[in-house]
C-alpha positions as CSV (number, residue, x, y, z in Angstrom):
1,X,84.6,101.2,91.9
2,X,81.9,100.1,89.5
3,X,82.5,96.5,88.3
4,X,81.1,97.3,84.9
5,X,82.9,100.6,84.3
6,X,84.3,101.3,80.8
7,X,87.2,103.3,82.1
8,X,90.4,101.2,82.2
9,X,93.5,102.3,83.9
10,X,97.1,101.4,83.2
11,X,100.2,101.6,85.4
12,X,103.7,100.6,84.2
13,X,106.8,100.9,86.4
14,X,110.1,100.7,84.6
15,X,113.4,100.3,86.6
16,X,116.7,101.0,84.8
17,X,120.0,100.0,86.4
18,X,123.4,101.0,85.1
19,X,126.6,99.4,86.5
20,X,130.0,100.8,85.6
21,X,133.3,99.4,86.7
22,X,136.3,101.7,87.0
23,X,139.3,99.6,88.1
24,X,138.1,97.7,91.2
25,X,135.3,100.2,92.0
26,X,131.8,99.4,90.7
27,X,129.2,102.2,90.7
28,X,125.5,101.6,90.2
29,X,122.9,104.1,89.2
30,X,119.2,103.2,89.4
31,X,116.3,105.1,88.0
32,X,112.6,104.4,88.1
33,X,110.0,105.6,85.7
34,X,106.3,105.3,86.5
35,X,103.9,105.7,83.6
36,X,100.3,106.1,84.7
37,X,97.3,106.4,82.4
38,X,94.2,107.1,84.5
39,X,91.0,107.0,82.4
40,X,88.0,109.0,83.4
41,X,89.7,112.3,84.0
42,X,88.0,114.0,81.1
43,X,86.0,117.2,81.6
44,X,82.2,116.6,81.9
45,X,81.5,119.3,79.4
46,X,83.4,117.5,76.6
47,X,81.9,114.0,77.3
48,X,78.2,115.1,77.3
49,X,77.6,112.6,80.2
50,X,74.4,112.9,82.2
51,X,72.8,111.1,85.1
52,X,74.4,108.0,86.3
53,X,77.4,108.2,84.0
54,X,78.1,111.8,85.1
55,X,78.0,110.7,88.7
56,X,80.4,107.9,88.0
57,X,82.7,110.3,86.2
58,X,82.7,112.7,89.1
59,X,83.6,109.8,91.5
60,X,86.4,108.7,89.2
61,X,87.8,112.3,89.0
62,X,87.6,112.6,92.8
63,X,89.5,109.3,93.2
64,X,92.2,110.4,90.7
65,X,92.6,113.7,92.5
66,X,93.1,111.8,95.7
67,X,95.7,109.6,94.0
68,X,97.5,112.7,92.8
69,X,97.6,114.0,96.3
70,X,99.2,110.7,97.5
71,X,101.8,110.8,94.8
72,X,102.6,114.5,95.5
73,X,103.0,113.7,99.2
74,X,105.5,111.1,98.4
75,X,107.3,113.3,95.9
76,X,107.6,116.2,98.3
77,X,109.0,113.9,101.0
78,X,111.8,112.9,98.5
79,X,110.7,109.3,98.6
80,X,111.8,109.0,102.2
81,X,108.3,109.3,103.7
82,X,109.6,110.6,107.0
83,X,107.2,112.7,109.0
84,X,105.0,113.5,106.1
85,X,101.2,112.9,106.2
86,X,100.1,110.8,103.2
87,X,96.3,110.9,102.6
88,X,95.8,107.2,101.7
89,X,92.3,107.1,103.3
90,X,90.8,109.9,101.3
91,X,89.7,107.5,98.6
92,X,89.1,103.7,98.1
93,X,91.5,103.9,95.2
94,X,94.4,104.9,97.4
């Protein structure tokens, strides 16, 4: 990644846990929400980027696509990750 890039990313993971006691039985539900804002995924035609900036944007978009593929692989495996190929090495980002 370019050290002077102007495209910040943000990742926030929120875990919610609910415990409920009915008599002597305690049940627990846990949910996780991942919020991801990946800058740089704009269309080239709307940014009017040329030259070096256009090449950087193309690389960012490729990396974001690779990240999406990794996330999809995990989602399709149901979070278990058993026997499913996860394409981590397709990009430096992943």
